[in-house]
C-alpha positions in Angstrom: 108.6 79.4 125.1 110.2 82.8 125.3 108.3 86.1 125.3 109.5 86.8 121.8 108.1 83.5 120.5 104.7 84.2 122.2 104.7 87.7 120.6 105.2 86.2 117.2 102.5 83.5 117.6 100.0 85.9 119.0 100.6 88.4 116.2 100.1 85.7 113.6 96.8 84.5 115.2 95.7 88.1 115.4 96.4 88.6 111.7 94.3 85.4 110.9 91.5 86.6 113.1 91.5 90.0 111.3 91.5 88.2 107.9 88.6 86.0 108.9 86.7 89.0 110.1 87.3 90.8 106.8 86.1 87.8 104.8 82.9 87.6 106.8 82.3 91.4 106.4 82.7 91.1 102.7 80.2 88.3 102.5 77.7 90.3 104.6 78.1 93.2 102.3 77.2 91.0 99.3 74.2 89.4 101.0 72.8 92.6 102.6 73.3 95.2 99.9 70.5 97.5 101.3 72.3 98.0 104.6 75.9 99.1 103.8 77.0 100.4 107.1 75.6 98.4 110.1 73.5 95.4 109.2 72.7 94.8 112.9 70.1 92.0 112.1 72.6 90.0 110.1 74.3 87.3 112.3 77.4 87.3 110.2 78.1 90.9 110.9 78.3 90.1 114.6 80.6 87.2 113.9 82.8 89.6 112.0 82.9 92.1 114.8 83.7 89.3 117.3 86.6 88.2 115.1 87.9 91.8 114.8 87.6 92.3 118.5 89.5 89.0 119.2 92.2 90.0 116.8 92.6 93.4 118.5 92.8 91.8 121.9 95.5 89.4 120.7 97.4 92.3 119.1 97.4 94.2 122.4 98.7 91.1 124.3 101.4 90.6 121.6 102.6 94.2 122.2 102.9 93.3 125.9 105.2 90.4 125.1 107.2 91.8 122.2 108.5 95.0 120.7 106.4 97.3 118.6 108.9 97.1 115.7 108.1 93.3 115.4 104.4 93.2 116.2 103.3 96.0 113.9 104.9 94.5 110.7 103.5 91.1 111.4 100.0 92.7 111.5 100.5 93.6 107.8 100.2 89.9 107.0 96.4 90.1 107.3 96.0 90.7 103.6 98.3 87.8 102.7 96.3 85.4 105.0 93.0 86.7 103.7 93.4 85.8 100.0 94.0 82.0 100.5 91.5 81.9 103.3 88.9 83.4 101.0 89.7 81.0 98.2 89.5 78.0 100.6 86.3 78.9 102.5 84.1 81.1 100.3 85.5 80.1 96.8 86.7 83.6 96.2 89.9 83.2 94.2 92.3 86.1 93.5 94.2 86.6 90.3 97.9 87.1 89.8 97.5 90.8 89.7 95.7 90.8 93.1 98.4 88.7 94.6 101.2 90.9 93.3 99.4 94.0 94.7 98.8 92.3 98.1 102.4 91.2 98.4 103.7 94.7 97.4 101.4 96.4 99.9 102.4 94.0 102.7 106.1 94.1 102.0 106.1 97.9 101.8 104.1 98.3 105.0 106.2 95.9 106.9 109.4 97.6 105.8 108.0 101.0 106.7 106.9 99.9 110.2 110.2 98.1 110.8 112.1 101.3 110.0 110.0 103.5 112.4 111.9 104.1 115.6 110.5 104.9 119.0 111.0 107.9 121.2 110.6 108.3 125.0 107.1 107.5 126.2 105.2 110.7 125.9 101.6 112.0 125.6 99.7 114.7 123.8 98.6 117.8 125.7 94.9 118.6 125.7 95.1 121.3 122.9 96.9 118.9 120.5 94.3 116.2 121.2 91.5 118.6 120.3 93.2 119.6 117.1 93.9 116.0 116.2 90.3 115.0 116.8 88.9 117.9 114.8 91.4 117.3 111.9 90.5 113.5 111.8 86.8 114.0 111.8 87.1 116.7 109.2 89.2 114.5 107.0 86.6 111.6 107.4 83.8 113.9 106.4 85.7 115.0 103.3 86.5 111.4 102.3 82.9 110.3 102.9 81.5 113.1 100.7 84.0 112.4 98.0 83.1 108.7 98.1 79.4 109.5 97.7 80.2 111.4 94.5 82.1 108.5 92.9 80.1 106.5 90.4 82.5 103.6 90.1 81.9 101.2 93.1 85.6 100.2 93.3 86.9 103.7 93.6 84.1 104.5 96.1 85.0 101.5 98.2 88.7 102.3 98.2 88.0 105.8 99.4 85.7 104.5 102.2 88.4 102.0 103.2 91.0 104.8 103.3 88.6 106.8 105.6 88.3 103.6 107.8 92.0 103.3 108.0 92.3 107.0 109.0 89.7 106.5 111.8 91.5 103.4 113.1 94.9 105.0 112.9 93.7 108.1 114.9 92.1 105.8 117.4 95.4 104.0 117.9 97.1 107.4 118.7 94.4 108.3 121.3 94.8 104.8 122.8 98.5 105.3 123.2 97.9 108.7 124.8 95.4 107.2 127.3 97.7 104.3 128.1 100.5 106.7 128.9 98.4 109.0 131.0 96.2 106.4 132.7 95.9 106.6 136.4 93.5 105.0 138.9 91.7 108.2 139.3 91.1 108.7 135.5 90.9 112.5 135.2 88.2 114.2 133.1 90.7 114.7 130.2 91.0 110.9 129.8 87.2 110.6 129.6 87.2 112.9 126.6 90.0 110.8 124.9 88.0 107.6 125.7 85.0 109.1 123.9 87.1 110.0 121.0 88.4 106.4 120.8 84.9 105.0 120.9 83.7 107.5 118.2 86.7 106.8 115.9 86.6 103.0 116.3 82.8 102.9 115.6 83.2 105.2 112.6 86.0 103.1 111.2 84.0 99.9 111.7 81.0 101.3 109.8 83.1 102.7 107.0 85.1 99.5 106.6 81.8 97.5 106.4 80.5 99.9 103.6 83.8 99.6 101.8 83.3 96.0 100.9 80.2 96.7 98.7 81.1 96.2 95.0 84.9 96.0 95.5 85.6 92.4 96.6 87.9 91.7 99.5 91.5 92.5 98.6 91.4 96.2 97.7 89.4 97.4 100.7 91.3 95.2 103.2 94.7 96.2 101.8 93.7 99.9 102.0 92.6 99.7 105.6 95.7 97.6 106.5 98.1 100.1 105.0 96.4 103.4 105.8 95.9 102.6 109.5 99.5 102.1 110.6 100.9 104.6 108.1 98.8 107.3 109.6 99.6 106.3 113.1 103.3 106.3 112.3 103.1 109.7 110.6 101.4 111.1 113.7 104.0 109.5 115.8 106.8 111.1 113.9 105.2 114.6 113.9 103.6 114.7 117.3 105.4 112.2 119.5 109.0 112.8 118.3 109.5 109.4 116.8 111.8 109.0 113.8 113.2 106.6 111.3 116.1 104.3 112.1 119.5 104.7 110.4 119.2 108.4 109.8 118.9 109.7 106.2 119.3 106.2 104.8 116.4 104.9 106.9 114.3 107.9 105.9 115.0 107.1 102.2 114.2 103.5 102.6 111.0 104.3 104.5 109.9 106.6 101.6 110.7 103.7 99.1 108.6 101.3 101.2 105.8 103.8 101.3 105.9 104.1 97.5 105.9 100.2 97.2 102.9 99.9 99.5 101.0 102.7 97.5 101.8 100.9 94.3 100.3 97.7 95.6 97.1 99.5 96.5 97.0 101.0 93.0 97.5 97.6 91.5 94.7 96.1 93.6 92.3 98.9 92.6 93.0 98.7 88.9 92.6 94.9 89.1 89.1 95.3 90.6 88.3 98.0 88.0 89.3 95.5 85.2 87.3 92.7 86.8 84.3 94.9 87.1 84.4 95.9 83.3 85.0 92.4 82.1 81.5 90.9 82.5 79.9 93.9 80.8 82.2 93.7 77.9 81.5 90.0 77.4 77.7 90.7 77.6 78.1 93.3 75.0 79.9 90.9 72.6 77.4 88.1 73.0 74.2 90.2 73.0 72.0 89.9 69.9 70.6 93.1 68.4 66.9 93.6 68.9 64.8 93.5 65.8 63.7 96.9 64.5 60.0 97.7 64.9 57.9 97.4 61.8 57.2 100.7 60.2 53.5 101.3 60.0 51.8 103.8 57.9 48.9 106.0 58.8 45.6 104.1 59.7 47.5 100.9 60.6 48.4 99.8 57.0 51.8 98.3 56.7 54.3 100.6 54.9 55.5 97.9 52.4 51.9 97.0 51.5 50.9 100.7 51.1 53.9 101.3 48.8 53.3 98.2 46.6 49.6 98.6 46.6 49.1 94.9 47.1 48.2 92.6 49.9 51.4 90.5 50.2 52.2 88.7 53.5 48.9 89.8 55.1 48.8 86.6 57.1 51.2 88.0 59.7 50.7 91.7 59.2 47.0 92.2 58.7 46.2 95.8 58.6 43.4 97.2 60.8 41.2 99.6 58.9 39.7 102.4 61.1 36.0 102.3 61.5 35.6 105.6 59.7 36.9 104.1 56.4 34.8 100.8 56.4 
């Protein structure tokens, strides 16, 4: 097989591995609600981390065989693979709205990545790396605090997923920088970048795990899948001199693809909000009103008996006379 075919196959298997890892992460989030970030004692969590690591390794190998413009859009198929896999293996079926949102997000992301061109191989100087790291961790802190203030679990999960995508996207930028500047001697500046990569990857992993609490699978996974490469592409355009293909037309098409992907995320979020409200509304319609407490007069004499002056129905409502009046 040719190198291009190998690149496509590895990219598809990588997307399947990412999808399987996300499904396991969502299951861990539902079975270990008291540990939202890192349930280290849960075996499924380690399985999810292994699947994600396997998918990342295949993605890197696919980049070695094929062009970035092909491999990156194929990675957007993760959300498309995740929905049928969840329905087949964990009986978690997605509705028509979730499918429309997932397809919109995937098509928009694939179009955006395919329109992103590449510039000459370059790196970031030390000052820009520091600014990028500070800006990323500051943005993560803001999103984390905003998520904690949200009362709706779905909105909180989507914000956490966006923070996870930001962390992963910035980690990809630092990875590219290290790959360009890597030498056998590994200067001290690269060690700082390696520490930034480790910190961002760990933060993104913990945030993505927490994002699956109370939001299902599709909305958090689609958010991470879209935000990660979009942020990396935006940094590439602003800092690495990358641009969009076909000039002004390509830029307009890229903006349209971004709007399409964002619309898919909004559709997935609203679908989860509607699904979260439906059980409560049904319960409200089927709930029976509780009987009102019997009004009792002073000294324990039933109100209706005191008003009538008789002793009707005293078999069930026998009054208790205080000792002082006996």
